[in-house]
C-alpha positions in Angstrom: 41.8 12.4 -54.1 38.8 14.2 -55.6 37.9 13.7 -59.2 35.1 15.4 -61.1 33.9 13.5 -64.2 31.4 14.6 -66.9 28.9 11.8 -67.4 27.9 11.1 -71.0 24.2 11.1 -71.8 23.8 7.4 -72.3 21.7 4.9 -70.5 24.5 2.9 -68.9 26.3 5.9 -67.4 23.2 7.7 -66.4 22.0 4.6 -64.5 25.1 5.0 -62.3 24.2 8.7 -61.9 20.7 7.7 -60.7 21.8 4.8 -58.6 24.1 7.0 -56.5 21.1 8.6 -54.8 19.8 5.2 -53.7 23.1 4.1 -52.3 23.5 7.4 -50.4 20.1 7.0 -48.7 19.8 3.3 -48.4 19.9 3.5 -44.6 17.6 6.5 -44.3 14.1 5.8 -42.8 12.8 9.1 -44.4 14.0 8.9 -48.0 11.3 7.6 -50.4 12.5 6.2 -53.7 10.9 7.1 -57.0 10.5 4.6 -59.9 14.1 4.2 -61.1 13.1 4.0 -64.7 11.3 7.4 -64.4 14.4 8.9 -62.8 16.5 7.6 -65.7 14.0 8.7 -68.5 13.9 12.3 -67.4 17.7 12.6 -67.9 17.7 11.0 -71.3 17.5 13.2 -74.4 15.9 10.4 -76.3 13.1 10.1 -73.8 12.4 13.6 -72.3 10.8 16.1 -74.7 12.0 19.0 -72.5 15.3 18.6 -74.4 13.5 20.4 -77.3 14.3 23.6 -75.5 16.7 22.5 -72.7 20.3 21.4 -72.6 22.1 19.7 -69.7 25.5 18.5 -68.5 25.8 15.8 -65.8 28.8 15.6 -63.4 29.8 13.0 -60.9 32.5 13.3 -58.3 34.7 10.5 -57.1 36.6 10.5 -53.8 39.5 8.0 -53.8 37.8 6.2 -56.7 34.4 5.9 -55.1 31.3 7.8 -56.3 30.6 10.6 -53.8 28.3 13.0 -55.5 26.4 14.1 -58.6 24.8 17.2 -60.1 23.0 18.2 -63.3 23.5 21.7 -64.8 20.5 22.7 -66.9 19.7 25.5 -69.3 16.0 26.0 -70.0 15.9 28.3 -73.0 12.1 28.8 -72.8 12.6 30.0 -69.2 15.2 32.6 -70.4 12.9 33.7 -73.2 9.9 34.1 -70.9 11.5 35.5 -67.8 14.3 37.5 -69.4 16.9 36.2 -67.0 20.1 34.2 -68.1 19.8 31.8 -65.2 21.0 28.3 -65.4 19.8 25.6 -63.0 21.3 22.9 -60.9 19.2 19.8 -60.0 19.3 16.0 -59.4 22.0 16.8 -56.9 23.3 14.6 -54.1 26.6 14.5 -52.2 28.4 13.0 -49.2 29.0 15.0 -46.0 32.3 16.7 -47.2 32.3 20.4 -47.9 35.5 20.7 -50.0 34.3 17.9 -52.2 30.8 19.5 -52.6 32.5 22.8 -53.5 34.3 21.2 -56.4 31.1 19.5 -57.6 29.2 22.8 -57.7 32.1 24.6 -59.3 31.9 22.1 -62.2 28.2 22.9 -62.8 28.8 26.7 -62.4 31.7 26.6 -64.7 29.7 24.9 -67.5 26.8 27.4 -67.1 29.2 30.4 -67.2 30.8 29.0 -70.4 27.3 29.0 -71.9 26.7 32.7 -71.0 24.6 32.2 -67.9 24.9 35.0 -65.3 23.1 33.2 -62.5 22.3 29.7 -61.2 19.2 28.6 -59.3 17.9 25.4 -57.8 17.5 22.6 -57.1 15.1 22.6 -60.1 14.4 20.2 -62.8 13.8 20.6 -66.5 10.2 21.7 -65.8 8.0 22.7 -62.9 6.6 19.2 -62.8 10.0 17.8 -61.9 10.8 17.6 -58.1 12.2 20.9 -56.9 13.4 22.7 -53.8 15.9 21.6 -51.2 14.6 20.4 -47.8 15.6 22.8 -45.1 13.2 21.6 -42.3 11.5 18.3 -41.6 14.5 16.0 -42.0 12.9 13.5 -39.5 9.6 13.3 -41.5 9.1 10.6 -44.1 9.2 12.0 -47.6 6.7 11.7 -50.4 6.9 10.1 -53.8 6.9 13.4 -55.7 9.3 15.5 -53.6 13.0 15.6 -52.9 14.5 14.3 -49.6 18.0 15.4 -48.6 20.2 15.3 -45.5 20.4 18.3 -43.1 23.9 19.3 -44.1 22.8 20.1 -47.7 21.4 23.6 -47.0 24.4 24.4 -44.7 26.8 23.7 -47.5 24.8 25.8 -50.0 24.9 28.8 -47.7 28.7 28.3 -47.3 28.9 28.3 -51.1 27.2 31.8 -51.2 23.8 30.6 -52.4 20.9 32.7 -51.2 17.3 31.8 -50.6 15.2 32.8 -53.6 11.8 31.2 -52.8 10.4 29.0 -50.1 7.7 26.3 -50.1 5.8 24.9 -47.2 4.5 21.4 -46.8 1.8 20.1 -44.5 0.3 17.0 -43.1 -3.3 17.2 -42.3 -6.3 15.3 -41.1 -9.7 15.8 -42.7 -12.8 16.8 -40.7 -14.8 13.8 -39.4 -17.9 15.0 -41.1 -18.9 17.5 -43.9 -18.7 21.1 -42.9 -22.0 22.9 -43.6 -20.4 26.2 -44.4 -18.2 24.7 -47.1 -21.0 22.7 -48.5 -23.2 25.8 -48.7 -20.6 27.9 -50.5 -19.9 24.9 -52.8 -23.5 24.5 -53.8 -23.9 28.3 -54.3 -20.8 28.5 -56.6 -22.0 25.5 -58.7 -25.4 27.1 -59.2 -24.2 30.7 -59.8 -21.3 29.8 -62.1 -22.8 26.9 -63.9 -20.2 24.4 -62.6 -20.3 20.7 -62.0 -18.1 17.9 -60.8 -16.9 15.7 -63.7 -18.0 12.0 -63.3 -14.7 10.2 -64.2 -15.9 6.8 -65.2 -12.6 4.9 -65.4 -8.9 5.3 -66.2 -9.5 5.4 -69.9 -11.9 8.3 -69.4 -9.2 10.0 -67.2 -6.6 9.6 -69.9 -8.9 11.2 -72.4 -9.3 14.2 -70.0 -5.6 14.6 -69.5 -4.9 17.2 -72.3 -7.6 19.5 -70.8 -6.1 19.1 -67.3 -2.7 20.1 -68.6 -4.2 23.0 -70.5 -5.4 24.3 -67.1 -2.0 23.7 -65.6 -0.4 25.8 -68.3 -2.8 28.6 -67.6 -3.1 28.6 -63.8 0.6 27.9 -63.1 2.1 30.3 -65.7 2.9 33.1 -63.2 4.5 30.8 -60.6 8.2 30.7 -59.9 10.4 29.5 -62.8 7.5 28.0 -64.6 7.3 27.6 -68.4 4.3 26.2 -70.3 4.4 22.6 -71.3 4.5 21.7 -75.0 2.1 19.1 -76.6 5.0 16.6 -76.7 5.5 17.1 -72.9 1.9 16.8 -72.2 1.8 13.5 -74.0 5.0 12.4 -72.1 3.6 13.2 -68.7 0.2 11.7 -69.5 1.9 8.4 -70.4 4.4 8.6 -67.5 2.0 9.4 -64.7 -1.6 9.3 -65.5 -1.6 5.5 -65.9 -0.9 5.2 -62.2 -3.5 7.7 -61.0 -6.8 6.5 -59.5 -9.9 8.4 -60.5 -11.3 8.0 -57.0 -8.8 10.5 -55.7 -9.2 13.1 -58.5 -11.8 15.8 -58.7 -12.3 17.9 -61.8 -14.7 20.9 -62.1 -16.0 22.0 -65.4 -18.2 24.8 -66.7 -21.2 24.7 -69.1 -18.8 24.7 -72.0 -17.2 21.5 -70.7 -13.9 23.4 -70.0 -12.1 22.1 -66.9 -11.7 25.2 -64.7 -10.4 23.6 -61.5 -9.0 20.3 -60.2 -7.5 18.5 -57.2 -5.3 15.5 -57.8 -4.5 13.0 -55.1 -2.2 10.0 -55.1 -2.5 7.1 -52.5 0.6 7.3 -50.4 3.0 4.5 -51.5 5.9 5.8 -49.4 6.3 2.6 -47.4 5.8 0.4 -50.4 8.5 2.3 -52.4 10.9 2.1 -49.5 10.4 -1.7 -49.3 10.9 -2.1 -53.1 13.8 0.4 -53.4 12.1 2.0 -56.4 12.1 -1.3 -58.4 8.9 -2.8 -59.8 10.3 -6.2 -60.2 10.4 -8.9 -59.0 8.0 -8.0 -56.1 7.8 -4.3 -56.0 4.6 -4.1 -58.0 2.8 -6.4 -55.5 3.6 -4.0 -52.7 2.5 -1.1 -54.8 -0.8 -2.8 -55.6 -1.5 -3.3 -51.9 -0.7 0.3 -51.1 -3.0 1.5 -53.9 -5.9 -0.7 -53.0 -7.0 0.7 -49.6 -4.8 3.6 -48.5 -5.2 5.5 -45.3 -3.0 8.3 -46.4 -3.1 10.3 -49.6 -0.7 12.8 -51.2 -2.3 15.9 -52.7 0.1 16.5 -55.6 -1.7 19.1 -57.7 -4.4 21.7 -57.2 -5.4 24.5 -59.6 -8.2 27.0 -60.3 -8.5 28.9 -63.5 -7.6 32.6 -63.0 -11.1 33.7 -64.2 -12.7 31.6 -61.4 -10.5 32.4 -58.5 -12.0 34.0 -55.4 -15.5 33.0 -56.5 -16.0 30.0 -54.2 -14.6 27.3 -56.5 -12.1 26.3 -53.9 -15.1 25.4 -51.7 -16.2 22.9 -54.3 -12.8 21.1 -54.2 -12.7 21.1 -50.4 -16.3 19.8 -50.2 -15.5 17.0 -52.6 -12.3 16.3 -50.8 -14.0 15.9 -47.4 -16.7 13.6 -48.9 -14.0 11.5 -50.5 -12.2 11.1 -47.1 -15.4 9.9 -45.5 -16.2 7.6 -48.3 -12.8 6.0 -48.6 -11.7 6.2 -45.0 -8.7 8.4 -45.6 -7.1 9.4 -42.3 -4.4 11.8 -43.3 -3.0 13.8 -46.2 0.4 15.0 -47.3 0.0 18.4 -48.9 2.8 18.8 -51.4 4.9 22.0 -51.6 3.0 25.3 -51.6 4.8 28.6 -52.2 5.1 30.5 -48.9 3.8 33.6 -50.7 0.6 31.9 -51.9 -1.4 32.7 -48.9 -4.8 32.4 -50.6 -4.2 28.7 -51.3 -2.7 28.0 -47.9 -5.6 29.7 -46.0 -8.1 27.3 -47.5 -6.9 24.4 -45.4 -7.9 26.1 -42.1 -10.9 23.7 -41.9 -8.5 20.8 -41.6 -6.4 19.6 -38.7 -3.2 20.8 -40.2 0.5 20.9 -39.2 3.2 22.7 -41.3 6.0 20.0 -41.1 8.5 20.8 -43.8 10.2 23.7 -45.5 12.1 23.7 -48.8 14.0 26.3 -50.6 15.2 27.2 -54.1 18.6 29.0 -54.0 20.2 31.5 -56.3 23.8 32.5 -56.8 25.1 35.3 -59.0 27.7 34.0 -61.5 28.8 37.4 -62.8 
């Protein structure tokens, strides 16, 4: 028997919602857990400031009394106001390999969105563009990253059977840096710095990085504003993401570029790969998870490139060469052997082409789907 249950937005029930994912993938060698507290906090109205302009319903499905799936239905009112489309979202979704069951789970999310006047549904998406998004459609036998979604290969097949159509696609890459600095990049980098009056920010320590965080998010709001489904982050959200994530970032793997007015006009943010450590700890810091994480952070051979941006006024002026030059120097300095390049929109050819200097392999695809609810 299949039973669909609305999950109340309280910590105890949502913990069951979060834990289902970890049970579903407990035997997968490719799934990388997130921090479980972070997974929980993003769903709680009392914790996540996105609820200032979002609303959500959470559903779980039970098959013969046993949890077998979950889905969040989300309405982002700032998205509707900005883009002029009455699209709801589905996200934080997982389900067992059973189509009839999956159909009922999605019907619950679609039904609630239709009752709220939504005429379309898209996803998987979170509350904001900084939440993990996109369903994996290729690369199921590649280990995931901390900041992306992993899912089994039957997921996209079921979405297509449910009449969901591909709306946008992202590419992911793994790449090895050049063994030495590339003179051409270095030359363009130096020229751009001199001509545009730019310099690389000397980030002294984590305290200094935290102080710079609002300026970084200001650039994110500007440079990402035209991207798929994006809405600008509020001051409360910037404070939330700063506290949630910037405390774990290492300044060694971050490069900020500023102009003569001390405005940050470009950045590249890397995170030491903790995939193996997170798998071993199951997303739990205690009792021993933090020890594994500290070891992974100390001397990584692999780094995830999680965010890259250039201010629109400085694009196509050689600024990317500054970031690439700094990236290559960092690899040589800290003995980084490989990168995971997080999702890049398939249509963003300018960004993708800049990695041609690296030994690069496109190893994953992910998709956001759309379904008309009218």
